[in-house]
VMD Tcl script that builds the backbone (N, CA, C; Angstrom):
set m [mol new atoms 498]
animate dup $m
set s [atomselect $m all]
$s set {name element resname resid chain x y z} {
  {N N MET 1 A 15.135 92.342 37.025}
  {CA C MET 1 A 13.833 91.806 37.383}
  {C C MET 1 A 13.219 91.041 36.221}
  {N N LYS 2 A 13.361 91.606 34.982}
  {CA C LYS 2 A 12.824 90.928 33.812}
  {C C LYS 2 A 13.505 89.587 33.597}
  {N N GLU 3 A 14.790 89.524 33.889}
  {CA C GLU 3 A 15.549 88.287 33.729}
  {C C GLU 3 A 15.037 87.218 34.688}
  {N N LYS 4 A 14.776 87.581 35.934}
  {CA C LYS 4 A 14.256 86.636 36.930}
  {C C LYS 4 A 12.871 86.149 36.533}
  {N N MET 5 A 12.059 87.054 36.010}
  {CA C MET 5 A 10.712 86.679 35.566}
  {C C MET 5 A 10.785 85.713 34.391}
  {N N ARG 6 A 11.681 85.974 33.470}
  {CA C ARG 6 A 11.848 85.109 32.304}
  {C C ARG 6 A 12.293 83.703 32.732}
  {N N ILE 7 A 13.234 83.599 33.640}
  {CA C ILE 7 A 13.712 82.301 34.139}
  {C C ILE 7 A 12.587 81.572 34.870}
  {N N PHE 8 A 11.833 82.325 35.675}
  {CA C PHE 8 A 10.708 81.729 36.397}
  {C C PHE 8 A 9.673 81.154 35.427}
  {N N LEU 9 A 9.339 81.876 34.377}
  {CA C LEU 9 A 8.355 81.404 33.396}
  {C C LEU 9 A 8.863 80.181 32.633}
  {N N ILE 10 A 10.133 80.148 32.311}
  {CA C ILE 10 A 10.716 78.992 31.614}
  {C C ILE 10 A 10.661 77.757 32.515}
  {N N ILE 11 A 11.035 77.911 33.778}
  {CA C ILE 11 A 10.990 76.785 34.730}
  {C C ILE 11 A 9.549 76.331 34.924}
  {N N LEU 12 A 8.634 77.270 35.070}
  {CA C LEU 12 A 7.214 76.931 35.238}
  {C C LEU 12 A 6.689 76.179 34.022}
  {N N PHE 13 A 7.017 76.662 32.836}
  {CA C PHE 13 A 6.577 76.010 31.602}
  {C C PHE 13 A 7.112 74.580 31.498}
  {N N LEU 14 A 8.385 74.390 31.781}
  {CA C LEU 14 A 8.988 73.054 31.716}
  {C C LEU 14 A 8.413 72.117 32.770}
  {N N SER 15 A 8.208 72.615 33.974}
  {CA C SER 15 A 7.688 71.751 35.049}
  {C C SER 15 A 6.248 71.347 34.779}
  {N N VAL 16 A 5.443 72.235 34.236}
  {CA C VAL 16 A 4.053 71.888 33.914}
  {C C VAL 16 A 4.024 70.810 32.835}
  {N N ASN 17 A 4.857 70.922 31.830}
  {CA C ASN 17 A 4.898 69.922 30.769}
  {C C ASN 17 A 5.369 68.565 31.284}
  {N N LEU 18 A 6.329 68.566 32.178}
  {CA C LEU 18 A 6.826 67.300 32.719}
  {C C LEU 18 A 5.791 66.626 33.612}
  {N N ILE 19 A 5.089 67.396 34.406}
  {CA C ILE 19 A 4.081 66.840 35.313}
  {C C ILE 19 A 2.843 66.397 34.554}
  {N N ALA 20 A 2.458 67.112 33.534}
  {CA C ALA 20 A 1.219 66.834 32.812}
  {C C ALA 20 A 1.292 65.574 31.966}
  {N N GLN 21 A 2.483 65.076 31.680}
  {CA C GLN 21 A 2.604 63.896 30.841}
  {C C GLN 21 A 2.414 62.634 31.686}
  {N N VAL 22 A 1.329 61.902 31.402}
  {CA C VAL 22 A 1.013 60.667 32.106}
  {C C VAL 22 A 1.018 59.542 31.082}
  {N N LEU 23 A 1.678 58.469 31.432}
  {CA C LEU 23 A 1.746 57.331 30.532}
  {C C LEU 23 A 0.366 56.702 30.376}
  {N N ASP 24 A -0.073 56.552 29.147}
  {CA C ASP 24 A -1.371 55.962 28.857}
  {C C ASP 24 A -1.223 54.448 28.778}
  {N N VAL 25 A -1.892 53.724 29.677}
  {CA C VAL 25 A -1.809 52.265 29.699}
  {C C VAL 25 A -3.207 51.675 29.566}
  {N N PRO 26 A -3.334 50.524 28.923}
  {CA C PRO 26 A -4.660 49.902 28.791}
  {C C PRO 26 A -5.157 49.378 30.142}
  {N N PHE 27 A -6.471 49.328 30.299}
  {CA C PHE 27 A -7.072 48.819 31.524}
  {C C PHE 27 A -8.415 48.182 31.192}
  {N N LYS 28 A -8.871 47.301 32.081}
  {CA C LYS 28 A -10.183 46.673 31.903}
  {C C LYS 28 A -11.249 47.601 32.464}
  {N N GLN 29 A -12.366 47.655 31.756}
  {CA C GLN 29 A -13.465 48.489 32.221}
  {C C GLN 29 A -14.750 47.699 32.093}
  {N N ALA 30 A -15.550 47.756 33.131}
  {CA C ALA 30 A -16.831 47.058 33.105}
  {C C ALA 30 A -17.736 47.702 32.061}
  {N N THR 31 A -18.461 46.857 31.355}
  {CA C THR 31 A -19.414 47.347 30.367}
  {C C THR 31 A -20.747 46.647 30.581}
  {N N SER 32 A -21.787 47.282 30.176}
  {CA C SER 32 A -23.125 46.717 30.305}
  {C C SER 32 A -23.454 45.920 29.047}
  {N N VAL 33 A -24.012 44.727 29.251}
  {CA C VAL 33 A -24.418 43.883 28.133}
  {C C VAL 33 A -25.865 43.471 28.367}
  {N N LYS 34 A -26.684 43.625 27.362}
  {CA C LYS 34 A -28.082 43.221 27.472}
  {C C LYS 34 A -28.243 41.861 26.802}
  {N N TYR 35 A -28.725 40.895 27.562}
  {CA C TYR 35 A -28.940 39.554 27.042}
  {C C TYR 35 A -30.403 39.371 26.684}
  {N N ILE 36 A -30.639 38.637 25.614}
  {CA C ILE 36 A -31.990 38.440 25.105}
  {C C ILE 36 A -32.442 37.023 25.431}
  {N N LEU 37 A -33.613 36.923 26.038}
  {CA C LEU 37 A -34.213 35.642 26.379}
  {C C LEU 37 A -35.247 35.308 25.306}
  {N N PRO 38 A -35.250 34.073 24.810}
  {CA C PRO 38 A -36.242 33.706 23.791}
  {C C PRO 38 A -37.671 33.910 24.304}
  {N N ASP 39 A -38.587 34.148 23.387}
  {CA C ASP 39 A -39.983 34.415 23.744}
  {C C ASP 39 A -40.597 33.315 24.600}
  {N N GLU 40 A -40.214 32.068 24.368}
  {CA C GLU 40 A -40.779 30.959 25.137}
  {C C GLU 40 A -40.419 31.018 26.620}
  {N N TRP 41 A -39.399 31.785 26.977}
  {CA C TRP 41 A -38.959 31.890 28.370}
  {C C TRP 41 A -39.266 33.252 28.984}
  {N N LYS 42 A -40.080 34.067 28.314}
  {CA C LYS 42 A -40.451 35.377 28.863}
  {C C LYS 42 A -41.153 35.178 30.201}
  {N N GLY 43 A -40.892 36.083 31.139}
  {CA C GLY 43 A -41.476 35.977 32.469}
  {C C GLY 43 A -40.643 35.140 33.423}
  {N N THR 44 A -39.506 34.642 32.951}
  {CA C THR 44 A -38.612 33.852 33.791}
  {C C THR 44 A -37.918 34.770 34.790}
  {N N GLU 45 A -37.846 34.344 36.039}
  {CA C GLU 45 A -37.207 35.139 37.085}
  {C C GLU 45 A -35.701 34.879 37.100}
  {N N MET 46 A -34.933 35.930 36.877}
  {CA C MET 46 A -33.474 35.829 36.913}
  {C C MET 46 A -33.022 35.899 38.371}
  {N N LYS 47 A -32.139 34.969 38.782}
  {CA C LYS 47 A -31.688 34.924 40.170}
  {C C LYS 47 A -30.226 35.286 40.347}
  {N N LYS 48 A -29.363 34.806 39.446}
  {CA C LYS 48 A -27.929 35.004 39.636}
  {C C LYS 48 A -27.203 34.903 38.298}
  {N N VAL 49 A -26.134 35.676 38.166}
  {CA C VAL 49 A -25.297 35.646 36.958}
  {C C VAL 49 A -23.859 35.393 37.388}
  {N N VAL 50 A -23.191 34.435 36.742}
  {CA C VAL 50 A -21.770 34.186 36.965}
  {C C VAL 50 A -21.085 34.019 35.615}
  {N N VAL 51 A -19.775 34.251 35.611}
  {CA C VAL 51 A -18.968 34.096 34.394}
  {C C VAL 51 A -17.830 33.146 34.727}
  {N N ASP 52 A -17.693 32.066 33.955}
  {CA C ASP 52 A -16.656 31.072 34.252}
  {C C ASP 52 A -15.330 31.437 33.592}
  {N N TYR 53 A -14.358 30.542 33.706}
  {CA C TYR 53 A -13.005 30.811 33.206}
  {C C TYR 53 A -12.936 30.916 31.691}
  {N N ASN 54 A -13.948 30.437 30.975}
  {CA C ASN 54 A -13.998 30.561 29.519}
  {C C ASN 54 A -14.778 31.798 29.080}
  {N N ASP 55 A -15.091 32.665 30.027}
  {CA C ASP 55 A -15.908 33.863 29.782}
  {C C ASP 55 A -17.300 33.516 29.278}
  {N N ILE 56 A -17.808 32.360 29.682}
  {CA C ILE 56 A -19.182 31.979 29.366}
  {C C ILE 56 A -20.078 32.516 30.475}
  {N N VAL 57 A -21.126 33.212 30.091}
  {CA C VAL 57 A -22.063 33.792 31.042}
  {C C VAL 57 A -23.149 32.763 31.347}
  {N N TYR 58 A -23.346 32.470 32.639}
  {CA C TYR 58 A -24.396 31.572 33.099}
  {C C TYR 58 A -25.408 32.379 33.891}
  {N N VAL 59 A -26.683 32.129 33.640}
  {CA C VAL 59 A -27.749 32.826 34.347}
  {C C VAL 59 A -28.634 31.781 35.012}
  {N N LEU 60 A -28.714 31.844 36.343}
  {CA C LEU 60 A -29.583 30.957 37.100}
  {C C LEU 60 A -30.961 31.596 37.167}
  {N N THR 61 A -31.981 30.835 36.805}
  {CA C THR 61 A -33.355 31.332 36.824}
  {C C THR 61 A -34.242 30.346 37.582}
  {N N ASP 62 A -35.482 30.713 37.758}
  {CA C ASP 62 A -36.433 29.809 38.393}
  {C C ASP 62 A -36.826 28.655 37.476}
  {N N LYS 63 A -36.464 28.734 36.202}
  {CA C LYS 63 A -36.793 27.681 35.237}
  {C C LYS 63 A -35.577 26.870 34.806}
  {N N GLY 64 A -34.438 27.082 35.471}
  {CA C GLY 64 A -33.234 26.334 35.139}
  {C C GLY 64 A -32.050 27.234 34.878}
  {N N LEU 65 A -31.002 26.612 34.369}
  {CA C LEU 65 A -29.764 27.322 34.085}
  {C C LEU 65 A -29.709 27.671 32.603}
  {N N PHE 66 A -29.385 28.930 32.323}
  {CA C PHE 66 A -29.245 29.409 30.953}
  {C C PHE 66 A -27.814 29.863 30.746}
  {N N ARG 67 A -27.398 29.927 29.489}
  {CA C ARG 67 A -26.061 30.430 29.182}
  {C C ARG 67 A -26.080 31.177 27.860}
  {N N ASP 68 A -25.067 31.991 27.675}
  {CA C ASP 68 A -24.927 32.787 26.466}
  {C C ASP 68 A -24.215 31.924 25.422}
  {N N TYR 69 A -24.967 31.465 24.438}
  {CA C TYR 69 A -24.376 30.637 23.392}
  {C C TYR 69 A -23.867 31.456 22.216}
  {N N TYR 70 A -24.615 32.500 21.848}
  {CA C TYR 70 A -24.241 33.224 20.635}
  {C C TYR 70 A -24.805 34.636 20.673}
  {N N GLU 71 A -23.946 35.620 20.543}
  {CA C GLU 71 A -24.317 37.029 20.409}
  {C C GLU 71 A -25.397 37.476 21.391}
  {N N ASN 72 A -25.138 37.266 22.691}
  {CA C ASN 72 A -26.000 37.738 23.771}
  {C C ASN 72 A -27.396 37.119 23.763}
  {N N GLN 73 A -27.518 35.951 23.163}
  {CA C GLN 73 A -28.775 35.203 23.167}
  {C C GLN 73 A -28.689 34.138 24.253}
  {N N LEU 74 A -29.545 34.213 25.260}
  {CA C LEU 74 A -29.561 33.203 26.309}
  {C C LEU 74 A -30.371 32.004 25.863}
  {N N SER 75 A -29.855 30.828 26.146}
  {CA C SER 75 A -30.553 29.582 25.849}
  {C C SER 75 A -30.420 28.657 27.047}
  {N N LYS 76 A -31.348 27.756 27.177}
  {CA C LYS 76 A -31.281 26.779 28.263}
  {C C LYS 76 A -29.972 26.005 28.121}
  {N N ASP 77 A -29.283 25.788 29.239}
  {CA C ASP 77 A -27.998 25.099 29.213}
  {C C ASP 77 A -28.228 23.602 29.046}
  {N N LEU 78 A -27.938 23.090 27.879}
  {CA C LEU 78 A -28.092 21.667 27.575}
  {C C LEU 78 A -26.736 21.020 27.306}
  {N N PHE 79 A -25.669 21.692 27.702}
  {CA C PHE 79 A -24.323 21.235 27.401}
  {C C PHE 79 A -24.022 19.874 28.028}
  {N N TYR 80 A -24.447 19.667 29.281}
  {CA C TYR 80 A -24.251 18.379 29.945}
  {C C TYR 80 A -25.607 17.690 30.047}
  {N N ARG 81 A -25.770 16.636 29.282}
  {CA C ARG 81 A -27.053 15.947 29.148}
  {C C ARG 81 A -27.638 15.531 30.488}
  {N N LEU 82 A -26.814 15.023 31.403}
  {CA C LEU 82 A -27.323 14.545 32.682}
  {C C LEU 82 A -27.805 15.682 33.585}
  {N N LEU 83 A -27.359 16.889 33.336}
  {CA C LEU 83 A -27.768 18.021 34.156}
  {C C LEU 83 A -28.836 18.880 33.487}
  {N N SER 84 A -29.135 18.630 32.238}
  {CA C SER 84 A -29.994 19.525 31.469}
  {C C SER 84 A -31.427 19.608 31.996}
  {N N ASP 85 A -31.933 18.561 32.621}
  {CA C ASP 85 A -33.310 18.603 33.122}
  {C C ASP 85 A -33.380 18.968 34.601}
  {N N LYS 86 A -32.239 19.277 35.227}
  {CA C LYS 86 A -32.201 19.633 36.637}
  {C C LYS 86 A -32.059 21.154 36.782}
  {N N THR 87 A -32.682 21.697 37.824}
  {CA C THR 87 A -32.576 23.125 38.108}
  {C C THR 87 A -31.741 23.324 39.355}
  {N N PRO 88 A -30.589 23.980 39.240}
  {CA C PRO 88 A -29.765 24.217 40.433}
  {C C PRO 88 A -30.457 25.161 41.413}
  {N N VAL 89 A -30.142 24.979 42.681}
  {CA C VAL 89 A -30.589 25.898 43.720}
  {C C VAL 89 A -29.695 27.134 43.701}
  {N N ASP 90 A -28.397 26.920 43.453}
  {CA C ASP 90 A -27.429 28.007 43.401}
  {C C ASP 90 A -26.266 27.581 42.520}
  {N N ILE 91 A -25.540 28.559 42.017}
  {CA C ILE 91 A -24.312 28.307 41.250}
  {C C ILE 91 A -23.261 29.292 41.733}
  {N N THR 92 A -22.003 28.943 41.510}
  {CA C THR 92 A -20.909 29.848 41.822}
  {C C THR 92 A -19.705 29.457 40.982}
  {N N VAL 93 A -18.724 30.335 40.926}
  {CA C VAL 93 A -17.461 29.991 40.283}
  {C C VAL 93 A -16.379 29.987 41.343}
  {N N GLN 94 A -15.444 29.069 41.179}
  {CA C GLN 94 A -14.363 28.927 42.147}
  {C C GLN 94 A -13.412 30.108 42.056}
  {N N GLU 95 A -13.000 30.573 43.212}
  {CA C GLU 95 A -12.035 31.650 43.307}
  {C C GLU 95 A -10.757 31.279 42.544}
  {N N ASN 96 A -10.226 32.169 41.769}
  {CA C ASN 96 A -9.006 32.052 40.963}
  {C C ASN 96 A -9.164 31.185 39.711}
  {N N THR 97 A -9.797 30.008 39.792}
  {CA C THR 97 A -9.875 29.131 38.629}
  {C C THR 97 A -11.054 29.448 37.728}
  {N N GLY 98 A -12.165 29.904 38.299}
  {CA C GLY 98 A -13.362 30.184 37.516}
  {C C GLY 98 A -14.177 28.947 37.178}
  {N N TYR 99 A -13.874 27.795 37.815}
  {CA C TYR 99 A -14.660 26.581 37.565}
  {C C TYR 99 A -16.078 26.767 38.088}
  {N N LEU 100 A -17.048 26.304 37.326}
  {CA C LEU 100 A -18.450 26.431 37.697}
  {C C LEU 100 A -18.854 25.297 38.632}
  {N N TYR 101 A -19.500 25.657 39.741}
  {CA C TYR 101 A -20.023 24.681 40.710}
  {C C TYR 101 A -21.535 24.828 40.775}
  {N N TYR 102 A -22.212 23.696 40.904}
  {CA C TYR 102 A -23.668 23.659 40.998}
  {C C TYR 102 A -24.074 23.167 42.381}
  {N N LEU 103 A -25.101 23.773 42.949}
  {CA C LEU 103 A -25.723 23.270 44.168}
  {C C LEU 103 A -27.146 22.877 43.812}
  {N N TYR 104 A -27.462 21.602 44.020}
  {CA C TYR 104 A -28.821 21.097 43.827}
  {C C TYR 104 A -29.425 20.829 45.200}
  {N N THR 105 A -30.660 20.407 45.250}
  {CA C THR 105 A -31.337 20.232 46.538}
  {C C THR 105 A -30.678 19.187 47.424}
  {N N ASN 106 A -29.979 18.214 46.843}
  {CA C ASN 106 A -29.362 17.161 47.666}
  {C C ASN 106 A -27.913 16.852 47.305}
  {N N GLU 107 A -27.270 17.697 46.507}
  {CA C GLU 107 A -25.880 17.448 46.132}
  {C C GLU 107 A -25.233 18.718 45.599}
  {N N PHE 108 A -23.895 18.735 45.636}
  {CA C PHE 108 A -23.165 19.767 44.906}
  {C C PHE 108 A -22.155 19.070 44.023}
  {N N LEU 109 A -21.843 19.704 42.894}
  {CA C LEU 109 A -20.891 19.111 41.958}
  {C C LEU 109 A -20.306 20.178 41.064}
  {N N THR 110 A -19.285 19.771 40.332}
  {CA C THR 110 A -18.672 20.637 39.340}
  {C C THR 110 A -18.292 19.785 38.135}
  {N N ASN 111 A -18.219 20.414 36.993}
  {CA C ASN 111 A -17.757 19.713 35.796}
  {C C ASN 111 A -16.238 19.769 35.681}
  {N N ALA 112 A -15.608 20.583 36.521}
  {CA C ALA 112 A -14.146 20.624 36.565}
  {C C ALA 112 A -13.637 19.336 37.189}
  {N N HIS 113 A -12.383 19.059 37.052}
  {CA C HIS 113 A -11.763 17.855 37.618}
  {C C HIS 113 A -12.481 16.588 37.132}
  {N N ALA 114 A -12.951 16.612 35.905}
  {CA C ALA 114 A -13.665 15.477 35.305}
  {C C ALA 114 A -14.894 15.081 36.126}
  {N N GLY 115 A -15.518 16.051 36.776}
  {CA C GLY 115 A -16.732 15.796 37.542}
  {C C GLY 115 A -16.510 15.041 38.834}
  {N N THR 116 A -15.290 15.026 39.364}
  {CA C THR 116 A -15.010 14.198 40.538}
  {C C THR 116 A -15.427 14.823 41.859}
  {N N ILE 117 A -15.580 16.156 41.923}
  {CA C ILE 117 A -15.974 16.761 43.195}
  {C C ILE 117 A -17.495 16.750 43.277}
  {N N TYR 118 A -18.027 16.024 44.205}
  {CA C TYR 118 A -19.464 15.998 44.448}
  {C C TYR 118 A -19.695 15.472 45.850}
  {N N LYS 119 A -20.833 15.783 46.388}
  {CA C LYS 119 A -21.199 15.294 47.714}
  {C C LYS 119 A -22.707 15.314 47.826}
  {N N TYR 120 A -23.255 14.249 48.413}
  {CA C TYR 120 A -24.688 14.164 48.659}
  {C C TYR 120 A -24.975 14.541 50.103}
  {N N PHE 121 A -26.154 15.110 50.357}
  {CA C PHE 121 A -26.584 15.502 51.700}
  {C C PHE 121 A -28.108 15.472 51.731}
  {N N PRO 122 A -28.708 15.638 52.919}
  {CA C PRO 122 A -30.173 15.586 53.013}
  {C C PRO 122 A -30.857 16.620 52.117}
  {N N GLU 123 A -31.953 16.240 51.508}
  {CA C GLU 123 A -32.724 17.055 50.571}
  {C C GLU 123 A -33.121 18.409 51.175}
  {N N GLY 124 A -32.846 19.496 50.462}
  {CA C GLY 124 A -33.298 20.830 50.829}
  {C C GLY 124 A -32.599 21.471 52.011}
  {N N LYS 125 A -31.484 20.925 52.451}
  {CA C LYS 125 A -30.813 21.440 53.643}
  {C C LYS 125 A -30.041 22.740 53.380}
  {N N TYR 126 A -29.463 22.889 52.183}
  {CA C TYR 126 A -28.623 24.044 51.880}
  {C C TYR 126 A -29.150 24.785 50.659}
  {N N ASN 127 A -28.940 26.120 50.655}
  {CA C ASN 127 A -29.424 26.906 49.520}
  {C C ASN 127 A -28.387 27.878 48.940}
  {N N ARG 128 A -27.169 27.883 49.473}
  {CA C ARG 128 A -26.100 28.721 48.941}
  {C C ARG 128 A -24.793 27.944 48.913}
  {N N ILE 129 A -23.943 28.261 47.920}
  {CA C ILE 129 A -22.652 27.598 47.785}
  {C C ILE 129 A -21.573 28.635 47.483}
  {N N LEU 130 A -20.410 28.451 48.107}
  {CA C LEU 130 A -19.216 29.255 47.841}
  {C C LEU 130 A -18.037 28.307 47.742}
  {N N VAL 131 A -17.073 28.599 46.873}
  {CA C VAL 131 A -15.898 27.742 46.696}
  {C C VAL 131 A -14.658 28.626 46.636}
  {N N ASN 132 A -13.652 28.299 47.464}
  {CA C ASN 132 A -12.427 29.105 47.424}
  {C C ASN 132 A -11.364 28.416 46.562}
  {N N ALA 133 A -10.205 29.030 46.458}
  {CA C ALA 133 A -9.132 28.542 45.590}
  {C C ALA 133 A -8.551 27.211 46.053}
  {N N ASP 134 A -8.713 26.877 47.339}
  {CA C ASP 134 A -8.173 25.633 47.891}
  {C C ASP 134 A -9.156 24.470 47.817}
  {N N ASP 135 A -10.182 24.580 47.000}
  {CA C ASP 135 A -11.230 23.552 46.854}
  {C C ASP 135 A -12.042 23.351 48.125}
  {N N LYS 136 A -12.122 24.361 48.958}
  {CA C LYS 136 A -13.006 24.290 50.119}
  {C C LYS 136 A -14.369 24.811 49.689}
  {N N VAL 137 A -15.387 24.011 49.965}
  {CA C VAL 137 A -16.750 24.312 49.552}
  {C C VAL 137 A -17.576 24.612 50.793}
  {N N LEU 138 A -18.166 25.795 50.833}
  {CA C LEU 138 A -19.027 26.185 51.941}
  {C C LEU 138 A -20.465 26.160 51.466}
  {N N LEU 139 A -21.270 25.363 52.151}
  {CA C LEU 139 A -22.705 25.308 51.877}
  {C C LEU 139 A -23.418 25.873 53.092}
  {N N PHE 140 A -24.431 26.679 52.878}
  {CA C PHE 140 A -25.214 27.117 54.023}
  {C C PHE 140 A -26.671 27.225 53.659}
  {N N GLY 141 A -27.483 26.992 54.689}
  {CA C GLY 141 A -28.926 27.049 54.559}
  {C C GLY 141 A -29.472 28.065 55.534}
  {N N ASN 142 A -30.693 27.831 56.005}
  {CA C ASN 142 A -31.315 28.775 56.925}
  {C C ASN 142 A -30.773 28.652 58.344}
  {N N ASP 143 A -30.417 27.433 58.765}
  {CA C ASP 143 A -30.023 27.208 60.151}
  {C C ASP 143 A -28.565 26.812 60.351}
  {N N ASP 144 A -27.950 26.200 59.358}
  {CA C ASP 144 A -26.591 25.717 59.558}
  {C C ASP 144 A -25.752 25.825 58.291}
  {N N ALA 145 A -24.457 25.608 58.476}
  {CA C ALA 145 A -23.497 25.664 57.372}
  {C C ALA 145 A -22.547 24.485 57.514}
  {N N VAL 146 A -22.000 24.062 56.397}
  {CA C VAL 146 A -21.041 22.958 56.407}
  {C C VAL 146 A -19.890 23.316 55.467}
  {N N LEU 147 A -18.690 22.911 55.865}
  {CA C LEU 147 A -17.496 23.178 55.075}
  {C C LEU 147 A -16.891 21.858 54.628}
  {N N TYR 148 A -16.648 21.724 53.330}
  {CA C TYR 148 A -16.031 20.530 52.753}
  {C C TYR 148 A -14.690 20.903 52.145}
  {N N GLN 149 A -13.759 19.957 52.175}
  {CA C GLN 149 A -12.544 20.026 51.378}
  {C C GLN 149 A -12.740 18.979 50.300}
  {N N ARG 150 A -13.155 19.426 49.123}
  {CA C ARG 150 A -13.643 18.532 48.073}
  {C C ARG 150 A -14.773 17.678 48.633}
  {N N LYS 151 A -14.593 16.357 48.812}
  {CA C LYS 151 A -15.671 15.493 49.310}
  {C C LYS 151 A -15.675 15.339 50.823}
  {N N GLU 152 A -14.570 15.677 51.466}
  {CA C GLU 152 A -14.426 15.428 52.901}
  {C C GLU 152 A -15.032 16.561 53.725}
  {N N LYS 153 A -15.930 16.209 54.648}
  {CA C LYS 153 A -16.544 17.215 55.517}
  {C C LYS 153 A -15.533 17.653 56.569}
  {N N LEU 154 A -15.285 18.973 56.652}
  {CA C LEU 154 A -14.345 19.518 57.616}
  {C C LEU 154 A -15.037 19.993 58.886}
  {N N SER 155 A -16.175 20.636 58.739}
  {CA C SER 155 A -16.897 21.135 59.913}
  {C C SER 155 A -18.353 21.388 59.573}
  {N N GLU 156 A -19.162 21.349 60.615}
  {CA C GLU 156 A -20.583 21.674 60.486}
  {C C GLU 156 A -20.922 22.624 61.622}
  {N N ASN 157 A -21.576 23.713 61.309}
  {CA C ASN 157 A -21.826 24.756 62.300}
  {C C ASN 157 A -23.258 25.255 62.226}
  {N N LYS 158 A -23.783 25.649 63.368}
  {CA C LYS 158 A -25.084 26.303 63.437}
  {C C LYS 158 A -24.890 27.781 63.133}
  {N N LEU 159 A -25.804 28.357 62.395}
  {CA C LEU 159 A -25.739 29.787 62.119}
  {C C LEU 159 A -26.391 30.555 63.254}
  {N N PRO 160 A -25.950 31.770 63.509}
  {CA C PRO 160 A -26.578 32.582 64.554}
  {C C PRO 160 A -28.026 32.880 64.204}
  {N N ASP 161 A -28.823 33.182 65.209}
  {CA C ASP 161 A -30.239 33.466 64.993}
  {C C ASP 161 A -30.468 34.678 64.095}
  {N N LYS 162 A -29.577 35.661 64.177}
  {CA C LYS 162 A -29.749 36.889 63.412}
  {C C LYS 162 A -28.751 36.984 62.271}
  {N N CYS 163 A -28.624 35.925 61.504}
  {CA C CYS 163 A -27.704 35.895 60.366}
  {C C CYS 163 A -28.450 36.306 59.107}
  {N N ILE 164 A -27.901 37.250 58.380}
  {CA C ILE 164 A -28.477 37.649 57.104}
  {C C ILE 164 A -27.598 37.060 56.021}
  {N N CYS 165 A -28.044 35.994 55.394}
  {CA C CYS 165 A -27.255 35.284 54.386}
  {C C CYS 165 A -27.874 35.547 53.027}
  {N N VAL 166 A -27.199 36.351 52.231}
  {CA C VAL 166 A -27.711 36.690 50.907}
  {C C VAL 166 A -26.842 36.106 49.829}
}
mol reanalyze $m
mol bondsrecalc $m
mol representation Tube
mol addrep $m
């Protein structure tokens, strides 16, 4: 009986050691970062945060587009002179590529592809933008939505009466 108990304990000890060993592998983990807004912009309403393919953080506010230039300090985005005085209605990053797209009251554009993707439309018609990996751009407003393949309009649709678009 003692022999059987001894064998059982040895097998139990070995099996526990084999099962308990898990390979330790690195993984990405979300972390919280606090960004500082300069005193001149205190009281600014933050609307949306996106991160592009260069890991640059963009913050859409009611006073314009801001970005993280240095050590979690947000500054007004003045990188593209022609866009610096304009306030986007919405921003997004393209699926897979991370290219930044801007939606303004009468146009959408991106700085990717040398700024070639853009389209004009009636003022104030759309207030949200989404872009997938195939360069399909979905714009939607309160009543309707439109789908573009880059500059070419693919479809225009009415939204249902009880659509919650956030």
